[in-house]
Every structure is written in C-alpha cells, then in structure tokens.
DRENDO-1510 file (C-alpha; in Angstrom, 1 decimal, always signed):
<recs>
REC; n; res; u; v; w
REC; 1; MET; -98.1; -48.9; +43.3 .
REC; 2; THR; -101.0; -51.0; +42.3 .
REC; 3; ILE; -101.4; -54.5; +43.6 .
REC; 4; ARG; -103.3; -57.1; +41.5 .
REC; 5; ILE; -104.7; -60.2; +43.2 .
REC; 6; GLU; -105.8; -62.9; +40.8 .
REC; 7; TYR; -108.0; -65.5; +42.5 .
REC; 8; CYS; -109.9; -68.7; +41.5 .
REC; 9; ARG; -113.6; -68.0; +41.2 .
REC; 10; VAL; -114.3; -71.8; +40.9 .
REC; 11; TRP; -113.0; -72.4; +44.4 .
REC; 12; ASN; -114.5; -69.2; +45.7 .
REC; 13; TYR; -111.2; -67.5; +46.8 .
REC; 14; GLN; -112.8; -64.1; +46.3 .
REC; 15; PRO; -113.5; -63.5; +50.0 .
REC; 16; ARG; -109.9; -64.3; +50.9 .
REC; 17; ALA; -108.7; -62.0; +48.1 .
REC; 18; ALA; -111.0; -59.2; +49.4 .
REC; 19; ARG; -109.6; -59.6; +52.9 .
REC; 20; LEU; -106.1; -59.3; +51.7 .
REC; 21; ALA; -107.0; -56.3; +49.6 .
REC; 22; ALA; -108.6; -54.6; +52.7 .
REC; 23; THR; -105.5; -55.3; +54.8 .
REC; 24; LEU; -103.2; -53.9; +52.2 .
REC; 25; LYS; -105.4; -50.8; +52.0 .
REC; 26; GLU; -105.6; -50.3; +55.7 .
REC; 27; LYS; -101.9; -51.0; +56.6 .
REC; 28; LEU; -100.1; -49.7; +53.5 .
REC; 29; GLN; -102.7; -47.5; +51.7 .
REC; 30; LEU; -102.2; -49.5; +48.6 .
REC; 31; GLU; -104.9; -49.8; +45.9 .
REC; 32; THR; -105.7; -53.3; +44.8 .
REC; 33; GLN; -107.4; -54.8; +41.8 .
REC; 34; LEU; -109.1; -58.1; +42.1 .
REC; 35; VAL; -109.2; -60.3; +39.0 .
REC; 36; ALA; -111.2; -63.5; +38.8 .
REC; 37; GLY; -109.5; -66.5; +37.2 .
REC; 38; GLY; -109.3; -70.2; +37.5 .
REC; 39; ARG; -107.0; -73.2; +38.0 .
REC; 40; GLY; -107.0; -72.9; +41.8 .
REC; 41; ALA; -104.8; -69.8; +41.5 .
REC; 42; PHE; -104.2; -67.1; +44.1 .
REC; 43; GLU; -101.5; -64.8; +42.7 .
REC; 44; VAL; -100.3; -61.5; +44.0 .
REC; 45; PHE; -98.6; -59.0; +41.6 .
REC; 46; ALA; -97.1; -55.6; +42.2 .
REC; 47; GLU; -96.8; -53.7; +38.9 .
REC; 48; ASP; -96.9; -56.9; +36.9 .
REC; 49; GLN; -94.2; -58.5; +39.0 .
REC; 50; LEU; -95.3; -61.8; +40.7 .
REC; 51; LEU; -94.8; -61.5; +44.5 .
REC; 52; PHE; -96.6; -64.7; +45.6 .
REC; 53; SER; -98.1; -67.7; +43.8 .
REC; 54; LYS; -100.3; -70.3; +45.6 .
REC; 55; LEU; -99.7; -72.5; +42.6 .
REC; 56; ASN; -95.9; -72.4; +43.2 .
REC; 57; GLU; -96.0; -72.3; +47.0 .
REC; 58; GLY; -98.8; -74.8; +47.6 .
REC; 59; ARG; -100.4; -72.5; +50.2 .
REC; 60; PHE; -102.1; -69.1; +50.6 .
REC; 61; PRO; -100.1; -66.1; +51.6 .
REC; 62; GLU; -100.5; -64.9; +55.2 .
REC; 63; GLU; -101.8; -61.3; +55.2 .
REC; 64; GLN; -98.9; -60.1; +57.4 .
REC; 65; GLU; -96.4; -61.8; +55.2 .
REC; 66; MET; -97.7; -59.8; +52.2 .
REC; 67; VAL; -97.6; -56.5; +54.3 .
REC; 68; ASP; -94.0; -57.2; +55.3 .
REC; 69; LEU; -93.0; -58.1; +51.7 .
REC; 70; LEU; -94.5; -54.8; +50.4 .
REC; 71; ARG; -93.0; -52.5; +53.0 .
</recs>
C-alpha cells in the first residue's frame, strides 16, 4: 500500500508531512509519497482513498491517529 501525503508548500507543511511519513515507515513499513500543493491543505490518501483532510477537519492529524487508522 502506498500512502500519499499532499501538503501546502505555501504554509511550509513539508516538515510535518515528512515527520508523518517517517512515522508510517518506522511503525508500519509503509512507503509514502509527498506531494506539494497549496490551499493550506494537508491530505492523507491510501491508494487514492482520502483518509484524512485538514481542510475538512480543521486540524492536523496526530501521527498515532494515522498509525491506528492504517493498522
């Protein structure tokens, strides 16, 4: 399974996306793809299925929250 994290480069969410990617790699051995975007987005997809949206939730996902969701 490939995880895609789309992050806003304007707001410099790249470090947060990279931390989440590292956590998913370490805890679940999942490969991630980081994709720069805009609009203040921080979206997490698994095989093109939206798992988490900062735009919808109004917050960033917790790393452990994403690990639990993907288990």
